[in-house]
N, C-alpha and C positions, 0 to 999 in steps of 0.2 A: 777669334782672331784678337789682337792688339787695334783700339780704338781710334780714330783720325789717324788713320797710319793709309799712305798712298801705295798699295802694293805692288811690286814691278818684278817680273819674271824677268832675269837679265839672260836665258838661254833657253830657245827656242828655235823649231825648226819648220818652215815651210816647205818641206822634200818627203818623199816617200823613199823608205832604205828598206828593202823589201827582204835582204840578209840581215837583218835586224829587227823585222815585224813594225816598223814605223810607214804608217798609211798616211799619207795626208786625209785629215778630214779636220778641217775647219769649225764645221757645229760643234762638230766633239769635243772641238780643244775649246773653244768657246762654255761651254757646259760646265767642260770640268773646273776652268777659269773663276767662274760665277760660282761654282759648289764652295770652290776653295776660296776665295773672296778675294782674287786676283785681278786685279785694275786693270792692267794693260803690262803687258807682252813684248820683249825686244827675240825679232824674227830675221833669219840669214836662211840661206840656202846654200848647201856644201855639195851641190849634185855634181858640178860642172867645172873642169879649170877657166873655160871663158866666163869672167865674171861678168859681161852684157844677160847671159841665159840665165842665173841664179837671178841674178838682181829683178829682171824683169819680173821673174815668178814671185819678188818679193814684194814687189811692187801692186802688182795686180791682188794679191793676198793682204796686203796693208787697206786696200783700197777699199776692200768692202767692208772693215770696220776701223776707220783711221782714228776712232776716241778710244782702241784696245789694244792697237797693235806698233812697235815703232820696228821700223825699216834697220837692218846692219847690212853693210853692202857683203862681199865674199869673194874674193878674190885669190889670184896665185900667181906665183912666178911661174910656173908652169906653161904662161901666155905673160910673158914679160912685155911684149909691144903695147898690148891695149891696156897695160893696169892703171898707170895712171889718170888717164883721160876716161878710164872705168868710175873710178875710184871720184872724179869731179863729178862726173855724170851722178854717178851716185847719191852724193854729198848735195851736191847744187842744185840740180834738177828732180830730181827724186824725193830727196828731203830727207835721205838716212842720216843716222844719227851716230852711229858708229862703225868696226868693223871688223868681222868675224876672218878666221886665219884657222887652218885645218893642217897643220904640218906634215901628218901622217902619208896624206897622199903625194906629197913629193919625198925627193931623197937629201932635202936640203934643212939639217938642225935649222932650231928658226933664229939662232944666234949670227947665221952665217948672212955675207953683206946681200947675196941675190934679193933678203926679206926686206932691204935696208930702205928703199923708194917707197916703200907701203908706210915704215916708219916714220920715212921722213914728211910724208904726208901728212899723216896723225900726231905727228909733233908739231906742225904748220897749222894746223886746222884745230889743235888741242880735243881730239878725239877719242874716245877710249877704243883698243885693241883686245877680242877677245879671243883665246886661243885654247882649242883641244890642247888639255897636257895631261902627261902619265908618264908614265914609268916604263916603256917598254924596247923590244929589242930594237928598234934603228936610232933611237936615241935622239930622234927630229924633235920631242914634243916635252922634252925634261924641263918640270915647271922651274929647275935650279937656274935655266937657260935664260931666263925673266931677267935675273938681276946682270949680266952681261949687256940687255942693249936700254934697259930702263934710264941707265946713269946718262946714257950717249943720247936720249929721245925725254929730255926732263918732262914737255910738255905734253907729251902724251900719254896715255893711261892704258897701263896694259894686265890684263886680267888673265890669271891662272884657271881657268875652263876646269872643270870638276875639281878644282884643288888637288890635281895629279891623283884623283884616285883611291890611290891606297896609304897606306900608314907612310910608305918611303917619300912617294910623290906629295903628301899630303905636308911630312917635315919640309920639301925643298919649299914648296910654297909659302910656307910658312918664314921662312927663312930668307927668300926673296921679299915679301914685304916687311921685312923687318929692316934689311938692306937699304931697300926703295922706298921713298914715302909713293911710288907712284906705280905700285906692283899690287893688286887688289887680289884675291881668293874668292870664288865661286864655290855655290855650295851642294852644286846636284853631283850624284853618284849612284852607279849601278851597284857598289857596294855600301851591305848596311852596316855601318860602325855606330856604335854608342857610343855616344860621348865625342864625336868629330866635331859635331857645331860650335861647342863648348872649349874643343881643342883651337879651333880656326881664332874666334873670339877671344883667349887669352893669349894666344901666340903672333897674329896677323892684328889683333887691336878691332871695336866693334864697329869705327869707322873706315873699314879694306874689307869689312865681307860682304858679299854680296850675295842676295836669294836668286838661283836659279832652278830648275824645273826637270830641263834636257826635255819638253815636250816636242811633238807627239810620241817621242823616241819612250817617253817615262810618264806617268799620273806624276800632273802637278800637284795632287793633291799629298800625295806619298811625301811627296820632296822638299811640299813647305810644313808638313808636318814634324818633321825635323827641328823646325828654327819653332814653330810656334809652344813647341812639349820642351825644349832645351834647358835648362839651367843657367838661363842668362839673364841680365835683367830684362824688366819691359824696355825699359830706354835703348837697349843694346839690338832686341827684335827688332823696334823702329826704325832702327837704321838698318838692318840685314834685305830686312824685307821692303822695302823701299826706299828712306829717306838716304843711302850714299848712292843708289843707283838716280833718282829724282837730282839729284846734285850733279853726277857726272853725266845725265843727259839733259841740263839745264831746260827742265820741265816746270 
């Protein structure tokens, strides 16, 4: 591990997802974090369109270990009437520090106006918003779409979760980050692509890349190994592992 670095995992889940073999087990997550040297993890729940249910589970999860976990709100335009009120509750009352969105669970690409109330809220509060991004048939979550919304909401930060996963998606995420100063790339992926971290740092800049693991779906030890062993400078590793997240989350 890089010395004197607060390591922050920007992508974690508190919900189970049987179809993917993802099971909620907070003690196991903590053991993996300790073994990997991860100090804090951002946690969200993508289980329901009703954001209250998601956020209540996250709040209970974070309450067990508030020094280790950071809550993110998860809302959806499938539940439009209570969306902004739930964001206010999550940020102002529950103390969450960001927003997670999962466009594939909806019929709308992430650059459509139905999503804009969320972005307006994030813009007003200067919050990070992390998306599941990937090049897939529905086209709802292509990283290229971030370049459409980021200039409209310059005070929000838009994070390409998985950085698009595949080579095509990664190229879109890098292009969006290069075009927009408020777009970031996040590193977790189900695909093992040697050189992907080097590509992200060279393309987007070390100050625009965030370490994420997708725990509990994926093991954070494997996901952090890509950063530690990447052919990038120690300073770049410090930024990716936690420096950038610390700045965005105002820790």
